[in-house]
C-alpha positions in Angstrom: 87.8 78.7 95.9 87.1 82.2 94.8 87.5 85.2 97.5 84.7 87.8 97.2 85.6 91.3 99.0 82.2 93.0 99.7 81.4 96.3 101.5 79.1 96.6 104.1 77.0 99.7 105.4 79.7 101.4 107.8 82.2 101.6 104.9 81.0 105.3 104.7 82.8 105.5 108.2 86.2 105.5 106.1 85.3 108.6 104.4 87.2 110.6 102.7 89.1 107.7 101.5 86.4 105.6 100.0 84.8 108.6 98.2 86.9 107.4 95.2 87.8 103.7 96.1 86.4 100.6 97.7 87.5 99.9 101.3 89.7 96.9 100.1 91.6 99.1 97.8 92.8 100.9 101.0 96.7 100.7 101.3 97.7 99.6 104.6 101.4 99.7 104.4 103.4 97.9 101.5 99.5 96.1 100.4 96.4 97.1 100.3 93.6 95.2 102.3 92.7 93.3 99.1 96.3 92.3 98.4 96.5 91.4 102.5 93.6 88.9 102.1 94.9 87.3 98.8 98.1 86.6 100.6 96.2 85.1 103.2 93.6 82.9 101.5 95.5 82.3 98.2 92.3 81.9 96.0 92.0 80.5 92.5 89.7 83.7 91.4 88.8 87.0 92.8 85.2 88.5 93.1 84.9 91.9 94.0 81.5 93.7 95.3 81.8 97.4 94.6 79.0 100.4 95.5 77.3 102.0 92.4 79.7 104.9 92.9 82.8 103.0 92.4 82.0 100.2 90.4 83.3 101.3 87.0 86.4 102.7 88.6 86.6 99.4 90.4 86.5 97.3 87.2 89.2 99.1 85.8 91.5 98.9 88.6 91.2 95.3 88.8 90.6 93.7 85.0 91.7 90.5 86.6 88.4 90.3 88.9 84.7 89.6 88.3 83.1 92.6 89.8 79.5 92.2 90.9 78.7 89.1 89.3 79.1 85.5 91.1 80.9 82.6 89.5 78.7 79.9 88.2 79.4 76.5 90.5 81.9 78.2 92.5 82.9 77.8 96.2 83.0 81.5 97.6 84.5 83.0 100.7 82.7 86.3 101.5 85.4 88.7 103.1 84.3 92.0 104.5 86.5 94.8 102.3 87.1 96.1 105.9 88.6 93.1 107.3 92.7 93.2 108.1 93.7 89.6 107.6 96.4 89.4 110.0 97.5 86.6 111.9 95.3 85.6 114.8 92.4 83.7 116.0 90.0 85.0 113.5 92.1 84.0 110.5 92.7 80.7 111.8 89.0 80.0 112.1 88.2 81.3 108.7 91.0 79.0 107.3 89.9 76.1 109.0 86.3 76.7 107.5 87.5 76.5 104.3 88.2 72.7 104.7 84.5 72.3 105.4 81.8 71.3 103.1 79.1 73.4 105.0 78.5 77.1 104.6 78.9 79.3 107.5 78.8 83.2 108.3 81.1 85.0 110.8 80.2 87.8 112.5 81.5 90.3 115.2 78.7 91.9 117.0 76.2 92.7 114.5 78.6 93.1 111.7 79.1 90.3 109.0 83.0 89.6 108.7 83.0 86.7 106.3 80.9 84.0 105.0 82.1 80.4 103.5 79.5 79.3 100.8 80.2 76.5 98.4 78.4 76.2 95.3 77.4 80.2 96.1 75.6 80.7 93.0 73.2 77.8 93.9 72.5 78.8 97.5 72.3 82.5 97.3 70.1 85.2 95.8 70.7 86.1 92.4 70.9 89.7 93.3 73.3 89.2 96.0 75.9 91.3 94.6 73.8 93.7 93.1 72.8 95.4 96.6 74.6 98.4 97.5 75.8 96.8 100.8 76.0 93.0 101.7 75.2 92.4 105.5 74.2 89.2 107.5 70.8 89.1 105.9 72.2 88.1 102.8 73.3 85.0 104.1 70.1 84.3 106.4 70.1 80.4 107.7 73.8 80.0 107.7 75.2 78.8 111.1 76.9 81.5 112.8 80.4 82.0 114.5 81.5 84.9 116.5 84.9 86.7 115.7 85.7 88.5 118.8 89.4 89.3 117.7 88.7 90.5 114.2 90.0 93.9 113.0 87.5 95.7 111.0 88.5 99.4 110.0 86.0 101.5 111.0 87.4 105.3 110.8 90.2 106.8 108.9 92.4 107.0 112.0 92.0 103.5 112.0 94.6 103.1 109.2 97.1 104.6 111.8 96.5 101.8 114.1 97.0 99.0 111.6 100.0 100.9 110.2 103.0 99.5 112.1 101.6 96.0 112.4 101.5 96.1 108.4 104.7 97.5 107.7 106.2 94.5 109.7 103.8 91.8 107.9 104.4 93.3 104.5 108.4 93.1 105.0 108.0 89.5 105.6 105.7 89.1 102.6 106.9 91.4 100.1 110.8 91.2 100.9 113.9 89.3 100.0 116.4 87.4 102.1 119.0 90.1 102.0 122.7 89.4 103.1 125.6 91.5 103.1 126.6 95.3 102.9 123.9 97.3 100.5 126.6 98.4 98.2 127.1 94.8 97.3 123.5 94.0 96.0 123.8 93.6 92.3 120.1 94.6 91.4 120.5 98.2 93.1 122.7 100.9 93.2 123.9 102.1 96.7 126.7 104.3 96.9 129.9 103.7 99.2 129.3 106.6 101.5 125.5 105.5 102.3 125.3 104.3 105.7 123.0 101.4 106.6 122.4 100.0 110.2 121.1 96.4 110.5 121.8 95.3 106.8 120.0 92.2 107.1 116.4 94.3 107.7 116.8 96.4 104.8 115.4 95.1 101.4 116.1 96.9 98.3 113.7 96.4 95.2 114.9 96.0 91.7 116.7 99.3 90.4 116.5 101.0 93.7 119.1 103.8 94.2 120.6 105.2 97.5 122.6 108.4 97.0 125.6 109.5 99.1 125.3 110.0 102.7 121.7 108.7 103.0 121.4 107.0 106.3 118.9 103.9 106.6 118.7 102.6 110.2 116.8 99.6 110.6 117.3 98.9 114.4 113.6 99.4 115.5 112.2 98.1 112.5 112.5 96.6 108.9 113.1 99.3 105.9 111.8 98.0 102.1 112.5 100.1 99.2 110.3 99.1 96.2 111.5 98.7 92.6 112.7 101.8 91.5 112.7 103.9 94.6 115.3 106.6 95.1 116.7 107.6 98.5 118.5 110.8 98.0 121.9 112.5 99.7 121.4 113.1 103.4 117.9 111.5 103.6 117.6 109.6 106.7 114.8 106.6 107.2 114.3 104.9 110.5 112.5 101.8 110.2 109.9 100.3 110.1 109.2 102.0 106.7 108.0 101.0 103.1 109.1 103.1 100.2 106.6 102.4 97.5 107.9 101.8 93.7 109.3 104.7 92.0 109.1 106.9 95.2 111.7 109.8 95.5 112.8 110.6 99.1 114.1 114.0 98.9 117.5 115.4 100.2 117.3 115.9 103.8 114.2 114.1 104.4 113.3 112.8 108.0 111.2 109.8 107.7 110.0 106.9 110.4 107.1 104.6 110.8 106.2 105.6 107.2 104.4 103.9 104.2 104.2 105.2 100.6 102.4 104.1 97.6 103.5 104.2 94.0 105.5 107.1 92.6 105.4 109.5 95.6 107.6 112.8 96.4 108.8 113.0 100.3 110.6 115.7 101.7 110.9 117.3 105.0 109.9 115.4 108.5 107.2 112.4 107.9 106.5 110.4 111.2 103.9 107.7 111.1 102.4 108.6 107.9 100.6 106.8 105.0 100.2 108.3 101.5 98.1 105.9 99.4 100.1 106.7 96.2 101.1 109.5 93.7 101.2 112.2 96.1 103.6 114.8 96.9 105.0 116.1 100.1 108.2 117.1 98.5 109.3 120.3 101.1 110.0 121.1 104.4 107.4 120.9 106.9 105.8 118.4 109.1 103.5 115.3 108.3 102.8 113.4 111.5 100.3 110.5 112.2 98.2 111.2 109.0 97.1 109.5 106.2 97.2 111.4 102.6 94.9 109.8 99.6 96.0 109.4 96.0 96.9 112.3 94.0 97.4 114.8 96.9 100.2 117.8 97.0 101.2 119.7 100.2 102.9 123.1 99.7 106.1 123.9 100.7 106.2 124.3 104.5 102.8 122.7 105.3 103.0 121.8 108.6 100.2 119.6 110.4 99.5 119.5 114.5 99.2 115.8 115.5 99.0 116.4 119.3 96.9 118.7 121.5 98.4 121.4 123.8 96.8 119.5 126.8 97.9 116.1 125.5 94.2 114.8 125.4 92.5 112.7 123.1 91.9 114.4 119.6 88.5 114.6 118.0 87.7 114.3 114.2 84.9 115.1 112.3 82.9 111.8 110.8 80.8 112.8 107.6 78.6 109.9 108.0 77.6 111.1 111.3 77.6 114.5 110.9 79.4 115.0 113.9 82.9 115.2 115.7 83.8 112.0 117.4 86.4 110.6 119.5 89.4 109.3 117.7 90.7 107.8 120.8 94.0 108.6 119.9 96.4 111.0 121.4 98.3 111.7 118.0 96.1 112.3 115.0 96.9 114.7 112.4 95.6 114.9 108.7 93.3 112.8 106.9 92.9 114.1 103.2 91.0 112.5 100.4 92.4 111.7 96.9 93.2 115.0 94.5 93.3 117.7 97.4 95.9 120.1 97.7 97.1 122.8 99.8 99.4 125.8 99.3 102.6 127.2 100.7 102.6 127.7 104.5 99.3 125.6 105.2 98.7 124.8 108.8 96.5 121.8 109.7 95.1 121.5 113.1 94.8 118.1 114.9 92.2 115.6 113.5 91.5 117.8 110.5 89.6 115.8 107.5 89.6 117.2 104.0 87.4 115.7 101.6 88.2 114.8 98.0 89.2 117.6 95.6 89.7 120.3 97.8 92.1 123.1 96.9 93.1 125.1 100.4 95.5 128.1 100.8 96.2 131.1 102.7 97.0 132.0 106.2 95.7 130.4 109.5 94.3 127.3 110.0 91.2 126.0 107.7 88.4 124.5 109.1 88.9 121.1 110.9 86.3 119.4 108.4 86.4 120.5 104.6 83.7 118.8 102.4 84.6 117.4 99.0 85.2 120.1 96.1 85.7 123.2 98.6 88.1 126.0 97.6 89.4 128.4 100.0 90.9 128.5 103.5 90.3 130.2 107.1 89.0 133.1 105.6 86.3 131.3 104.1 85.2 128.2 101.6 83.5 128.3 98.5 82.8 125.5 95.7 85.9 124.0 93.6 84.3 124.0 90.2 83.8 120.5 89.0 85.3 121.4 85.4 88.1 122.8 86.6 88.7 120.1 89.1 88.6 117.6 86.6 91.1 119.4 84.4 93.6 119.3 87.0 93.1 115.7 87.8 93.7 115.1 84.0 96.8 117.1 83.9 98.0 115.7 87.3 97.5 112.2 86.6 99.3 112.6 82.9 102.3 113.8 84.9 102.6 110.3 86.2 101.8 108.4 83.0 98.1 107.7 84.5 95.0 108.2 82.1 92.2 110.3 83.5 89.3 107.9 82.2 85.6 108.3 81.8 85.2 106.3 84.8 87.2 108.8 87.0 85.3 111.7 85.3 82.1 109.9 86.0 82.8 109.1 89.6 84.0 112.8 90.5 80.7 114.2 88.9 78.6 111.9 90.9 80.4 112.6 94.0 80.3 116.1 93.4 76.5 115.9 93.0 75.8 113.9 96.1 77.8 116.3 98.4 76.1 119.7 97.2 74.1 119.8 100.5 77.4 119.0 102.7 79.1 121.9 101.0 76.0 124.3 101.4 76.1 123.5 105.3 79.7 123.8 106.1 80.6 126.7 103.6 77.8 128.6 104.9 
């Protein structure tokens, strides 16, 4: 059985994070949506449907997968790239379908969640994966089953709703079965003065280091440290937390309910936040109920507001709808796309959305929506030059031993061109 992750029309609701990646490559906690689905369905092969904008980058990121082409003669389970494969009735129904020879489609309201299609290449149109978005129309004639409890990511702040359940789920999936004091675990370096609470819920990856005076408290949830992660002196981690490979938690940091991808730097107070990977929040300042994309950098003393003074529901700008929408959340901070950065002492208001490749600086709050490739701050925005943005991205990625590829340049160039009208409107 092959697993095919696909994207549909509403994927645009997840901007800014899908401006540079497929929805299934979004990190939930220790794993991405794709990795969570692979674990749930255990396929023999992986097929990925990718929009034209991100197709080449997807091929580069997943050399093991077939992109936008169906396998000949293979049975294929199509799964929406926004679907979170968590335990529950929906996942059980999808699993049961795999034992049947008959095809079937699964929907929630009018959205396609999944489709089980034995011998898919013979049953489906030749161009099915060439379409920019897959909908139920591609599977006309298949019997329909409604999945009322399927979780589909719709907006960036849905990642915050998914974060703590994912932290618990990923600890079970990724972690070892630890026993005994941390200092006795031979695959890690833990100093005697480090303090651990609930040792059996703290998982150390190969080559992790916990420095003197660090405190890891897993009373309220597990703590997982990825391979090569370092927790520096006097840092405090309160579970649940997932600290990605090579990530450094700086001296005096205060973390709770947080997950990072690979090779991040974390300092200050970070609460219920998700960093996709290769991003820095190295200095004092508060980051709460926020999501950072990849290759972001927050200057020293950057602070986010995650709660309104009247304790009301937070609104945030939805670029696809071109308006502010209700997040349904009392706590919502910053949602920053890939390659965006801010200078020292930057303040972000509740529910601020920053697009890809922005450079923000100056006093006071920048606008609550900043379109891709913006330069400036509260005093005004102008266009961040494409050549300069690419030059900085290439330099920054090289510092993490990562190549800025022709696919990266092509993607950013096309995104820059697509969003010119949006910049003109909001900069004005």
